[in-house]
GUMIDO-477194 format. One record per residue: residue number from 0; residue in one letter; z, x, y of N, C-alpha, C in turn. Coordinates in nm, 2 decimals, padded with zeros to 4 digits. Example, Ala and Ser with C-alpha at 12.3 -4.5 7.8 and 13.67 -1.06 7.14 Angstrom:
REM residues 2
     i   aa      n_z      n_x      n_y     ca_z     ca_x     ca_y      c_z      c_x      c_y
     0    A    00.78    01.32   -00.57    00.78    01.23   -00.45    00.78    01.32   -00.33
     1    S    00.71    01.28   -00.22    00.71    01.37   -00.11    00.79    01.29    00.00
//
This chain:
REM residues 291
     i   aa      n_z      n_x      n_y     ca_z     ca_x     ca_y      c_z      c_x      c_y
     0    M   -03.18   -00.49    08.23   -03.12   -00.45    08.10   -02.96   -00.45    08.12
     1    S   -02.90   -00.52    08.03   -02.76   -00.53    08.04   -02.69   -00.40    08.01
     2    S   -02.57   -00.38    08.06   -02.50   -00.25    08.04   -02.38   -00.27    07.96
     3    W   -02.38   -00.37    07.87   -02.26   -00.40    07.80   -02.22   -00.29    07.70
     4    F   -02.33   -00.22    07.66   -02.30   -00.11    07.56   -02.27    00.02    07.62
     5    K   -02.27    00.03    07.75   -02.25    00.16    07.82   -02.10    00.19    07.82
     6    R   -02.07    00.32    07.79   -01.93    00.36    07.78   -01.88    00.40    07.92
     7    K   -01.77    00.34    07.96   -01.72    00.36    08.10   -01.64    00.49    08.10
     8    E   -01.56    00.51    07.99   -01.47    00.62    07.99   -01.49    00.70    07.86
     9    K   -01.46    00.83    07.88   -01.48    00.92    07.77   -01.35    00.93    07.69
    10    G   -01.36    00.96    07.56   -01.24    00.97    07.48   -01.19    00.84    07.43
    11    I   -01.11    00.84    07.33   -01.05    00.72    07.27   -00.92    00.69    07.35
    12    Q   -00.91    00.57    07.39   -00.80    00.53    07.48   -00.68    00.46    07.41
    13    T   -00.69    00.43    07.28   -00.58    00.36    07.21   -00.46    00.45    07.20
    14    A   -00.35    00.40    07.24   -00.22    00.48    07.23   -00.19    00.49    07.08
    15    T   -00.13    00.60    07.04   -00.10    00.63    06.90   -00.03    00.51    06.83
    16    E    00.08    00.46    06.91    00.16    00.36    06.85    00.09    00.23    06.83
    17    E   -00.03    00.21    06.89   -00.10    00.09    06.88   -00.21    00.09    06.77
    18    K   -00.23    00.21    06.72   -00.34    00.23    06.62   -00.30    00.15    06.49
    19    K   -00.39    00.09    06.43   -00.37    00.01    06.31   -00.40    00.09    06.18
    20    D   -00.30    00.13    06.11   -00.32    00.21    05.99   -00.33    00.11    05.87
    21    T   -00.41    00.15    05.77   -00.41    00.07    05.65   -00.27    00.09    05.58
    22    P   -00.20   -00.02    05.55   -00.07   -00.01    05.49   -00.08    00.07    05.36
    23    K    00.03    00.15    05.34    00.03    00.23    05.21    00.04    00.14    05.09
    24    G   -00.03    00.18    04.99   -00.01    00.11    04.86   -00.09   -00.02    04.86
    25    L   -00.19   -00.04    04.95   -00.26   -00.16    04.95   -00.35   -00.18    04.83
    26    W   -00.40   -00.06    04.78   -00.49   -00.06    04.67   -00.44    00.03    04.56
    27    Y   -00.48    00.00    04.44   -00.43    00.08    04.33   -00.56    00.13    04.25
    28    K   -00.57    00.26    04.22   -00.68    00.31    04.14   -00.63    00.35    04.00
    29    S   -00.69    00.28    03.90   -00.65    00.31    03.76   -00.71    00.44    03.72
    30    P   -00.66    00.50    03.61   -00.71    00.63    03.56   -00.86    00.63    03.53
    31    T   -00.92    00.50    03.50   -01.06    00.49    03.47   -01.14    00.48    03.60
    32    G   -01.07    00.48    03.71   -01.15    00.47    03.84   -01.16    00.33    03.90
    33    K   -01.11    00.23    03.83   -01.12    00.10    03.88   -01.02    00.08    04.00
    34    I   -01.06    00.01    04.10   -00.98   -00.01    04.22   -00.94   -00.16    04.23
    35    V   -00.81   -00.18    04.24   -00.76   -00.32    04.25   -00.66   -00.33    04.36
    36    E   -00.66   -00.45    04.42   -00.57   -00.48    04.53   -00.43   -00.49    04.47
    37    S   -00.33   -00.43    04.54   -00.19   -00.43    04.49   -00.13   -00.56    04.46
    38    E   -00.16   -00.66    04.55   -00.11   -00.80    04.53   -00.17   -00.86    04.41
    39    E   -00.30   -00.84    04.39   -00.37   -00.89    04.27   -00.31   -00.83    04.14
    40    L   -00.28   -00.70    04.15   -00.22   -00.62    04.04   -00.09   -00.68    04.00
    41    A    00.00   -00.71    04.10    00.13   -00.77    04.08    00.12   -00.91    04.01
    42    R    00.02   -00.99    04.06    00.00   -01.12    04.00   -00.05   -01.11    03.86
    43    N   -00.12   -01.00    03.82   -00.17   -00.98    03.69   -00.08   -00.90    03.60
    44    F    00.06   -00.91    03.63    00.16   -00.84    03.55    00.14   -00.69    03.55
    45    Y    00.09   -00.64    03.66    00.07   -00.49    03.69   -00.02   -00.43    03.58
    46    V   -00.13   -00.51    03.55   -00.23   -00.47    03.45   -00.36   -00.47    03.53
    47    S   -00.44   -00.36    03.53   -00.56   -00.36    03.60   -00.66   -00.46    03.54
    48    P   -00.71   -00.56    03.61   -00.79   -00.67    03.55   -00.92   -00.63    03.49
    49    E   -00.98   -00.52    03.55   -01.11   -00.48    03.50   -01.11   -00.40    03.37
    50    D   -01.01   -00.31    03.36   -01.01   -00.22    03.24   -00.88   -00.24    03.15
    51    D   -00.80   -00.34    03.19   -00.68   -00.37    03.11   -00.58   -00.26    03.11
    52    Y   -00.59   -00.16    03.20   -00.49   -00.05    03.20   -00.36   -00.10    03.24
    53    H   -00.25   -00.07    03.16   -00.12   -00.11    03.19   -00.05   -00.01    03.28
    54    V   -00.04   -00.04    03.41    00.02    00.05    03.51    00.17    00.07    03.48
    55    R    00.22    00.19    03.50    00.36    00.22    03.47    00.45    00.15    03.57
    56    I    00.54    00.07    03.52    00.63   -00.01    03.61    00.78    00.02    03.57
    57    G    00.87   -00.03    03.65    01.01    00.00    03.62    01.09   -00.12    03.59
    58    S    01.22   -00.11    03.59    01.31   -00.22    03.55    01.30   -00.34    03.64
    59    K    01.28   -00.31    03.77    01.26   -00.43    03.87    01.15   -00.52    03.82
    60    E    01.03   -00.46    03.79    00.92   -00.54    03.75    00.94   -00.60    03.61
    61    Y    00.99   -00.53    03.52    01.01   -00.59    03.38    01.11   -00.70    03.39
    62    F    01.22   -00.69    03.47    01.32   -00.80    03.48    01.25   -00.92    03.54
    63    S    01.16   -00.90    03.64    01.09   -01.02    03.70    01.00   -01.08    03.60
    64    I    00.94   -01.00    03.51    00.85   -01.06    03.41    00.93   -01.14    03.30
    65    L    01.04   -01.08    03.26    01.11   -01.14    03.14    01.22   -01.24    03.17
    66    F    01.29   -01.23    03.28    01.39   -01.32    03.31    01.33   -01.45    03.38
    67    D    01.38   -01.56    03.35    01.34   -01.69    03.41    01.37   -01.68    03.56
    68    D    01.26   -01.70    03.64    01.28   -01.70    03.79    01.35   -01.58    03.84
    69    N    01.33   -01.47    03.77    01.39   -01.34    03.81    01.54   -01.35    03.83
    70    T    01.61   -01.44    03.75    01.75   -01.46    03.77    01.83   -01.38    03.66
    71    F    01.91   -01.29    03.70    01.99   -01.21    03.60    02.11   -01.15    03.67
    72    K    02.21   -01.11    03.59    02.33   -01.04    03.64    02.32   -00.90    03.59
    73    E    02.32   -00.80    03.68    02.31   -00.66    03.64    02.45   -00.62    03.58
    74    L    02.44   -00.54    03.48    02.57   -00.49    03.41    02.59   -00.34    03.45
    75    D    02.71   -00.31    03.47    02.75   -00.16    03.50    02.66   -00.10    03.60
    76    A    02.63   -00.17    03.71    02.53   -00.12    03.81    02.58    00.01    03.88
    77    K    02.71    00.04    03.88    02.76    00.15    03.96    02.78    00.28    03.89
    78    V    02.76    00.28    03.75    02.78    00.40    03.67    02.68    00.51    03.72
    79    S    02.73    00.63    03.74    02.64    00.74    03.79    02.68    00.87    03.72
    80    S    02.58    00.96    03.71    02.60    01.09    03.64    02.69    01.19    03.71
    81    K    02.76    01.27    03.63    02.84    01.38    03.68    02.76    01.51    03.64
    82    D    02.81    01.62    03.68    02.74    01.75    03.64    02.85    01.84    03.57
    83    P    02.89    01.80    03.45    03.00    01.87    03.38    02.97    02.02    03.35
    84    L    02.84    02.05    03.34    02.80    02.19    03.30    02.77    02.27    03.42
    85    K    02.78    02.21    03.54    02.75    02.28    03.67    02.61    02.35    03.65
    86    F    02.51    02.27    03.60    02.38    02.32    03.56    02.30    02.35    03.69
    87    E    02.22    02.46    03.68    02.13    02.49    03.79    02.01    02.56    03.73
    88    D    01.89    02.51    03.77    01.76    02.58    03.74    01.70    02.62    03.87
    89    T    01.59    02.56    03.91    01.54    02.59    04.04    01.62    02.52    04.15
    90    K    01.70    02.42    04.10    01.78    02.34    04.19    01.91    02.31    04.12
    91    K    02.02    02.28    04.19    02.14    02.24    04.12    02.12    02.10    04.07
    92    Y    02.17    02.07    03.95    02.16    01.94    03.89    02.22    01.83    03.98
    93    S    02.33    01.86    04.04    02.39    01.77    04.13    02.30    01.73    04.25
    94    D    02.22    01.83    04.30    02.13    01.80    04.41    02.01    01.72    04.36
    95    R    01.97    01.75    04.23    01.86    01.67    04.17    01.90    01.52    04.16
    96    L    02.02    01.50    04.12    02.07    01.36    04.11    02.07    01.29    04.24
    97    K    02.12    01.36    04.34    02.12    01.30    04.48    01.98    01.26    04.53
    98    A    01.89    01.36    04.51    01.75    01.34    04.55    01.68    01.23    04.48
    99    A    01.71    01.22    04.34    01.65    01.11    04.26    01.70    00.97    04.30
   100    E    01.83    00.97    04.33    01.90    00.84    04.38    01.84    00.80    04.51
   101    K    01.82    00.90    04.60    01.77    00.86    04.73    01.62    00.82    04.73
   102    K    01.55    00.89    04.64    01.40    00.86    04.63    01.38    00.72    04.56
   103    T    01.46    00.69    04.46    01.43    00.57    04.38    01.52    00.45    04.41
   104    G    01.63    00.48    04.48    01.73    00.37    04.50    01.80    00.33    04.37
   105    L    01.78    00.41    04.27    01.85    00.38    04.14    01.97    00.47    04.12
   106    K    02.06    00.43    04.03    02.18    00.51    04.00    02.15    00.61    03.89
   107    D    02.06    00.57    03.80    02.02    00.66    03.68    01.90    00.60    03.62
   108    A    01.86    00.65    03.50    01.73    00.62    03.44    01.73    00.49    03.36
   109    V    01.83    00.41    03.36    01.83    00.29    03.29    01.91    00.18    03.37
   110    R    01.86    00.06    03.37    01.93   -00.06    03.42    01.95   -00.16    03.31
   111    T    02.07   -00.22    03.31    02.10   -00.32    03.21    02.13   -00.45    03.27
   112    A    02.09   -00.56    03.21    02.11   -00.70    03.27    02.12   -00.80    03.17
   113    V    02.18   -00.92    03.21    02.18   -01.03    03.12    02.13   -01.15    03.20
   114    G    02.05   -01.24    03.14    02.00   -01.35    03.21    01.92   -01.44    03.11
   115    P    01.87   -01.56    03.16    01.79   -01.64    03.07    01.65   -01.60    03.06
   116    S    01.59   -01.61    02.94    01.45   -01.58    02.92    01.40   -01.70    02.83
   117    M    01.31   -01.77    02.88    01.26   -01.90    02.82    01.38   -01.99    02.78
   118    G    01.48   -01.99    02.87    01.59   -02.08    02.86    01.71   -02.04    02.79
   119    K    01.70   -01.92    02.72    01.82   -01.87    02.65    01.85   -01.73    02.69
   120    D    01.99   -01.70    02.70    02.03   -01.57    02.75    02.00   -01.46    02.66
   121    L    01.97   -01.34    02.73    01.93   -01.23    02.66    01.98   -01.10    02.73
   122    V    02.02   -01.00    02.66    02.06   -00.87    02.73    01.94   -00.78    02.72
   123    I    01.90   -00.72    02.84    01.79   -00.63    02.84    01.84   -00.50    02.90
   124    A    01.80   -00.39    02.84    01.82   -00.25    02.89    01.68   -00.20    02.92
   125    C    01.65   -00.16    03.04    01.52   -00.11    03.08    01.52    00.02    03.15
   126    M    01.45    00.12    03.09    01.45    00.25    03.15    01.35    00.26    03.27
   127    D    01.38    00.35    03.36    01.30    00.38    03.48    01.25    00.52    03.48
   128    F    01.12    00.54    03.46    01.07    00.68    03.46    01.08    00.75    03.59
   129    A    01.08    00.67    03.70    01.09    00.74    03.83    01.22    00.82    03.85
   130    F    01.32    00.79    03.77    01.45    00.87    03.79    01.45    00.98    03.69
   131    I    01.42    01.10    03.74    01.41    01.23    03.65    01.34    01.20    03.52
   132    G    01.22    01.15    03.53    01.13    01.13    03.41    01.19    01.04    03.31
   133    G    01.28    00.94    03.35    01.34    00.85    03.25    01.42    00.93    03.15
   134    S    01.47    01.05    03.19    01.54    01.13    03.09    01.68    01.07    03.05
   135    M    01.71    01.09    02.92    01.83    01.03    02.87    01.95    01.12    02.87
   136    G    02.04    01.09    02.97    02.16    01.17    02.98    02.28    01.08    02.94
   137    S    02.40    01.13    02.98    02.52    01.05    02.94    02.53    00.91    02.99
   138    V    02.48    00.89    03.12    02.49    00.76    03.18    02.39    00.66    03.10
   139    V    02.28    00.71    03.07    02.18    00.63    03.00    02.24    00.58    02.87
   140    G    02.30    00.68    02.79    02.36    00.64    02.66    02.48    00.55    02.68
   141    E    02.56    00.57    02.78    02.68    00.49    02.81    02.64    00.34    02.85
   142    K    02.54    00.33    02.94    02.50    00.20    02.98    02.43    00.12    02.87
   143    I    02.36    00.19    02.78    02.30    00.12    02.67    02.41    00.07    02.57
   144    A    02.51    00.16    02.55    02.62    00.13    02.46    02.70    00.01    02.51
   145    R    02.72    00.01    02.65    02.80   -00.10    02.71    02.72   -00.23    02.70
   146    A    02.59   -00.22    02.72    02.50   -00.34    02.71    02.50   -00.40    02.57
   147    I    02.50   -00.31    02.47    02.51   -00.36    02.33    02.65   -00.43    02.31
   148    D    02.76   -00.36    02.36    02.89   -00.42    02.35    02.89   -00.56    02.41
   149    Y    02.83   -00.58    02.53    02.82   -00.71    02.60    02.75   -00.81    02.51
   150    A    02.64   -00.76    02.45    02.56   -00.85    02.36    02.64   -00.90    02.24
   151    V    02.72   -00.81    02.18    02.81   -00.84    02.07    02.92   -00.94    02.11
   152    A    02.98   -00.91    02.23    03.09   -00.99    02.27    03.04   -01.13    02.31
   153    H    02.92   -01.15    02.35    02.87   -01.28    02.39    02.77   -01.34    02.30
   154    N    02.76   -01.27    02.18    02.67   -01.32    02.07    02.52   -01.34    02.12
   155    L    02.47   -01.24    02.18    02.34   -01.25    02.24    02.24   -01.14    02.18
   156    P    02.11   -01.17    02.18    02.01   -01.07    02.13    02.00   -00.96    02.23
   157    F    01.95   -00.85    02.19    01.94   -00.73    02.27    01.79   -00.68    02.27
   158    V    01.74   -00.65    02.39    01.61   -00.59    02.40    01.61   -00.46    02.48
   159    M    01.55   -00.36    02.42    01.55   -00.23    02.49    01.41   -00.19    02.53
   160    I    01.39   -00.16    02.65    01.25   -00.12    02.70    01.26    00.03    02.73
   161    S    01.19    00.11    02.65    01.20    00.25    02.66    01.08    00.30    02.74
   162    K    01.11    00.40    02.82    01.01    00.47    02.90    01.07    00.61    02.94
   163    S    01.04    00.71    02.86    01.12    00.83    02.88    01.05    00.96    02.84
   164    G    01.09    01.07    02.91    01.04    01.20    02.87    01.12    01.26    02.76
   165    G    01.24    01.20    02.73    01.33    01.25    02.63    01.46    01.28    02.68
   166    A    01.54    01.37    02.61    01.67    01.40    02.65    01.68    01.48    02.78
   167    R    01.78    01.46    02.86    01.80    01.53    02.99    01.85    01.67    02.97
   168    M    01.76    01.77    02.99    01.80    01.91    02.95    01.92    01.96    03.04
   169    M    01.94    01.90    03.16    02.05    01.95    03.24    02.18    01.91    03.19
   170    E    02.19    01.82    03.09    02.31    01.79    03.03    02.32    01.84    02.88
   171    A    02.22    01.92    02.84    02.23    01.99    02.72    02.28    01.91    02.60
   172    A    02.38    01.96    02.53    02.43    01.89    02.40    02.48    01.75    02.44
   173    L    02.54    01.73    02.56    02.59    01.60    02.59    02.48    01.50    02.59
   174    S    02.36    01.54    02.63    02.25    01.45    02.63    02.21    01.41    02.48
   175    L    02.21    01.52    02.40    02.17    01.49    02.26    02.27    01.40    02.18
   176    M    02.40    01.40    02.23    02.50    01.32    02.17    02.46    01.17    02.19
   177    Q    02.38    01.14    02.29    02.35    01.00    02.32    02.26    00.94    02.20
   178    L    02.19    01.02    02.13    02.11    00.97    02.02    02.20    00.91    01.91
   179    A    02.31    00.98    01.88    02.40    00.93    01.78    02.48    00.81    01.83
   180    K    02.52    00.82    01.96    02.60    00.72    02.02    02.53    00.58    02.02
   181    T    02.40    00.59    02.07    02.33    00.46    02.09    02.29    00.41    01.95
   182    S    02.26    00.50    01.85    02.23    00.45    01.72    02.35    00.39    01.65
   183    A    02.47    00.44    01.67    02.59    00.38    01.61    02.61    00.24    01.67
   184    K    02.59    00.23    01.80    02.61    00.10    01.87    02.51    00.00    01.81
   185    L    02.39    00.04    01.79    02.29   -00.05    01.73    02.33   -00.09    01.59
   186    A    02.39   -00.01    01.52    02.44   -00.04    01.38    02.55   -00.15    01.39
   187    Q    02.63   -00.15    01.50    02.73   -00.25    01.52    02.67   -00.38    01.56
   188    L    02.56   -00.37    01.63    02.48   -00.50    01.67    02.43   -00.56    01.54
   189    A    02.37   -00.48    01.45    02.32   -00.53    01.33    02.43   -00.59    01.24
   190    E    02.55   -00.53    01.24    02.66   -00.58    01.16    02.70   -00.72    01.21
   191    A    02.68   -00.74    01.35    02.72   -00.86    01.41    02.61   -00.97    01.38
   192    G    02.50   -00.93    01.32    02.39   -01.02    01.28    02.31   -01.06    01.40
   193    L    02.31   -00.97    01.51    02.23   -01.00    01.63    02.10   -00.92    01.63
   194    P    01.99   -00.99    01.67    01.86   -00.92    01.67    01.84   -00.82    01.78
   195    Y    01.76   -00.72    01.75    01.73   -00.61    01.85    01.58   -00.59    01.85
   196    I    01.52   -00.61    01.96    01.37   -00.59    01.98    01.36   -00.46    02.06
   197    S    01.28   -00.37    02.01    01.25   -00.24    02.09    01.11   -00.24    02.14
   198    L    01.10   -00.23    02.27    00.96   -00.22    02.33    00.94   -00.08    02.38
   199    C    00.84   -00.02    02.33    00.80    00.12    02.37    00.69    00.11    02.48
   200    T    00.71    00.17    02.59    00.61    00.17    02.70    00.57    00.31    02.73
   201    D    00.47    00.33    02.81    00.42    00.46    02.84    00.50    00.54    02.94
   202    P    00.55    00.66    02.90    00.56    00.72    02.77    00.69    00.70    02.70
   203    T    00.69    00.70    02.57    00.82    00.70    02.50    00.82    00.82    02.41
   204    T    00.90    00.92    02.45    00.89    01.05    02.37    01.03    01.11    02.35
   205    G    01.04    01.22    02.28    01.16    01.30    02.26    01.27    01.22    02.20
   206    G    01.39    01.25    02.25    01.51    01.19    02.19    01.52    01.04    02.19
   207    T    01.44    00.98    02.28    01.44    00.83    02.29    01.37    00.78    02.16
   208    T    01.25    00.84    02.13    01.18    00.80    02.01    01.26    00.83    01.88
   209    A    01.34    00.94    01.89    01.42    00.99    01.77    01.54    00.90    01.76
   210    S    01.57    00.81    01.85    01.69    00.73    01.83    01.66    00.58    01.85
   211    Y    01.70    00.52    01.96    01.70    00.38    01.98    01.56    00.31    01.98
   212    A    01.46    00.39    02.03    01.32    00.33    02.05    01.26    00.29    01.91
   213    M    01.30    00.35    01.80    01.24    00.32    01.67    01.33    00.25    01.58
   214    L    01.44    00.20    01.63    01.54    00.13    01.55    01.54   -00.02    01.56
   215    G    01.44   -00.08    01.62    01.44   -00.22    01.64    01.42   -00.30    01.51
   216    D    01.47   -00.42    01.51    01.44   -00.51    01.40    01.29   -00.53    01.40
   217    I    01.24   -00.54    01.52    01.09   -00.54    01.54    01.06   -00.44    01.65
   218    N    00.97   -00.34    01.62    00.93   -00.24    01.72    00.79   -00.28    01.78
   219    I    00.79   -00.30    01.91    00.66   -00.33    01.97    00.63   -00.23    02.08
   220    A    00.50   -00.24    02.12    00.46   -00.14    02.23    00.35   -00.21    02.32
   221    E    00.34   -00.16    02.44    00.23   -00.20    02.52    00.10   -00.13    02.48
   222    P   -00.02   -00.19    02.50   -00.14   -00.12    02.47   -00.16    00.02    02.53
   223    G   -00.20    00.11    02.46   -00.24    00.24    02.51   -00.12    00.33    02.54
   224    A    00.01    00.29    02.52    00.13    00.37    02.55    00.13    00.49    02.47
   225    L    00.18    00.60    02.53    00.20    00.73    02.46    00.33    00.72    02.39
   226    I    00.33    00.74    02.26    00.45    00.73    02.18    00.45    00.85    02.08
   227    G    00.56    00.93    02.09    00.57    01.04    02.00    00.70    01.12    02.02
   228    F    00.72    01.22    01.94    00.84    01.30    01.96    00.81    01.42    02.05
   229    A    00.73    01.51    02.00    00.69    01.62    02.09    00.55    01.59    02.14
   230    G    00.51    01.65    02.25    00.38    01.63    02.31    00.27    01.68    02.23
   231    P    00.15    01.63    02.25    00.03    01.67    02.16    00.01    01.83    02.16
   232    R    00.03    01.89    02.27    00.01    02.04    02.28    00.10    02.11    02.19
   233    V    00.23    02.07    02.19    00.33    02.13    02.10    00.30    02.11    01.96
   234    V    00.26    01.98    01.93    00.23    01.95    01.79    00.11    02.03    01.74
   235    K    00.01    02.05    01.82   -00.10    02.13    01.79   -00.07    02.27    01.76
   236    E    00.02    02.33    01.85    00.06    02.47    01.83    00.15    02.48    01.71
   237    A    00.23    02.39    01.68    00.32    02.40    01.56    00.24    02.38    01.43
   238    T    00.14    02.29    01.43    00.07    02.27    01.30   -00.05    02.36    01.29
   239    G   -00.10    02.41    01.40   -00.22    02.49    01.40   -00.35    02.41    01.36
   240    K   -00.34    02.27    01.38   -00.45    02.19    01.35   -00.50    02.11    01.47
   241    D   -00.63    02.07    01.47   -00.67    01.98    01.57   -00.62    01.84    01.55
   242    L   -00.59    01.77    01.65   -00.53    01.64    01.64   -00.64    01.53    01.63
   243    P   -00.61    01.43    01.55   -00.71    01.32    01.54   -00.73    01.25    01.67
   244    P   -00.84    01.18    01.69   -00.86    01.11    01.82   -00.76    01.00    01.83
   245    G   -00.71    00.98    01.96   -00.61    00.87    01.98   -00.47    00.90    01.94
   246    F   -00.45    01.03    01.90   -00.32    01.07    01.85   -00.21    01.03    01.95
   247    Q   -00.10    00.97    01.89    00.02    00.93    01.97   -00.01    00.81    02.07
   248    T   -00.12    00.75    02.06   -00.13    00.62    02.13   -00.06    00.51    02.05
   249    A   -00.03    00.40    02.12    00.04    00.29    02.05   -00.04    00.25    01.93
   250    E   -00.17    00.24    01.95   -00.26    00.19    01.84   -00.26    00.28    01.72
   251    F   -00.26    00.41    01.74   -00.25    00.51    01.64   -00.12    00.50    01.56
   252    V   -00.01    00.49    01.64    00.12    00.48    01.58    00.14    00.36    01.50
   253    Q    00.08    00.25    01.55    00.09    00.12    01.47    00.01    00.13    01.34
   254    E   -00.11    00.19    01.35   -00.19    00.21    01.23   -00.12    00.29    01.12
   255    H   -00.03    00.38    01.17    00.05    00.47    01.07    00.18    00.41    01.04
   256    G    00.21    00.29    01.07    00.32    00.22    01.02    00.45    00.23    01.10
   257    F    00.45    00.29    01.22    00.57    00.30    01.30    00.60    00.19    01.39
   258    L    00.50    00.11    01.42    00.51   -00.01    01.51    00.47   -00.13    01.44
   259    D    00.54   -00.25    01.47    00.50   -00.37    01.41    00.38   -00.44    01.49
   260    F    00.40   -00.45    01.62    00.30   -00.52    01.70    00.27   -00.44    01.83
   261    I    00.15   -00.46    01.88    00.12   -00.42    02.02    00.10   -00.55    02.10
   262    V    00.17   -00.56    02.21    00.18   -00.68    02.29    00.13   -00.65    02.43
   263    H    00.03   -00.73    02.48   -00.01   -00.72    02.61    00.10   -00.77    02.71
   264    R    00.11   -00.71    02.82    00.22   -00.74    02.91    00.23   -00.88    02.95
   265    K    00.12   -00.95    02.97    00.12   -01.09    03.01    00.18   -01.18    02.90
   266    D    00.18   -01.13    02.77    00.24   -01.21    02.66    00.38   -01.16    02.63
   267    L    00.43   -01.06    02.70    00.56   -01.01    02.66    00.67   -01.11    02.64
   268    K    00.69   -01.19    02.75    00.80   -01.29    02.75    00.79   -01.38    02.63
   269    Q    00.67   -01.44    02.61    00.66   -01.54    02.51    00.67   -01.47    02.37
   270    K    00.62   -01.35    02.35    00.62   -01.29    02.22    00.76   -01.24    02.18
   271    I    00.83   -01.18    02.28    00.97   -01.13    02.25    01.06   -01.25    02.21
   272    N    01.04   -01.36    02.28    01.13   -01.48    02.25    01.08   -01.54    02.12
   273    L    00.95   -01.54    02.08    00.90   -01.58    01.95    00.97   -01.50    01.84
   274    Y    00.97   -01.37    01.86    01.03   -01.28    01.75    01.18   -01.31    01.74
   275    L    01.24   -01.33    01.85    01.39   -01.36    01.84    01.41   -01.49    01.77
   276    D    01.33   -01.60    01.80    01.35   -01.73    01.73    01.33   -01.71    01.58
   277    L    01.22   -01.63    01.55    01.19   -01.61    01.40    01.30   -01.54    01.33
   278    I    01.35   -01.43    01.39    01.46   -01.35    01.33    01.58   -01.44    01.31
   279    Q    01.61   -01.52    01.41    01.74   -01.60    01.41    01.72   -01.73    01.34
   280    N    01.59   -01.75    01.29    01.57   -01.88    01.21    01.60   -02.00    01.30
   281    Q    01.55   -02.00    01.43    01.58   -02.11    01.52    01.44   -02.18    01.55
   282    P    01.45   -02.30    01.60    01.32   -02.37    01.63    01.24   -02.29    01.74
   283    L    01.11   -02.28    01.72    01.03   -02.20    01.81    01.02   -02.26    01.95
   284    R    01.06   -02.19    02.05    01.04   -02.24    02.19    00.90   -02.23    02.24
   285    Q    00.85   -02.34    02.30    00.72   -02.34    02.36    00.73   -02.30    02.50
   286    P    00.63   -02.21    02.55    00.64   -02.16    02.69    00.65   -02.27    02.79
   287    A    00.58   -02.38    02.78    00.58   -02.49    02.88    00.72   -02.55    02.89
   288    E    00.79   -02.58    02.78    00.92   -02.65    02.79    01.03   -02.55    02.84
   289    A    01.00   -02.42    02.82    01.10   -02.33    02.86    01.10   -02.30    03.01
   290    E    00.98   -02.32    03.07    00.97   -02.28    03.21    01.06   -02.37    03.30
//
């Protein structure tokens, strides 16, 4: 009888540094319990193939989806928040900003860029939820305002991708001023005859919804995105009524006339450029010739 299966030594002999761990983030589990490989998820525009759940992504991913060959020039990349009110809750606001910057590698909750999309230049401002819940502070308002100025100066269309918990409370009234500031800038864009497409992604709430997110020439959203002003709990408490099924989903919001279209992420690039061609009365670009 062969002794190949006999154990010569007791205990596990592998040195800790030689152990093979499963790399982090190799798999993604969607809220409905479907498990998908991260690489496959990326290839599928960060949409879970089995249940079509649109995973929350940031500016890096949206830029790669919308700009040709992920080629773009970032605008105002170095602008960062100050703490004019010396705000402190459980932590100092200045410390929160440092921690958010370190954790995300971002300067604030929005990035703006210009680049070709289906062969024509486009200015895109995209919010990042990972940075303090995509909250809208002075930097977010300023960067969006400057991006609109850039679009006007270069005669380019503007696309805003919203993903936000609302106004940044640590900046109090300064944060609320961004609603008026960005809305005024969008009025200037309209005066210049340039199109504005607003894309609402999960979640688009608070001051963002109350300002630029709902001011597009065409307002679109991703499937299933939460879109509203106050959260469902607050609305229920304020009205004292039970909320209808699907309340504040993109589909519900569209049904009630606040959204024009719901667009699947894989179709975003083609649809946004289709709407821009239609608004500008230009020949429609075909995906194949634009690639």
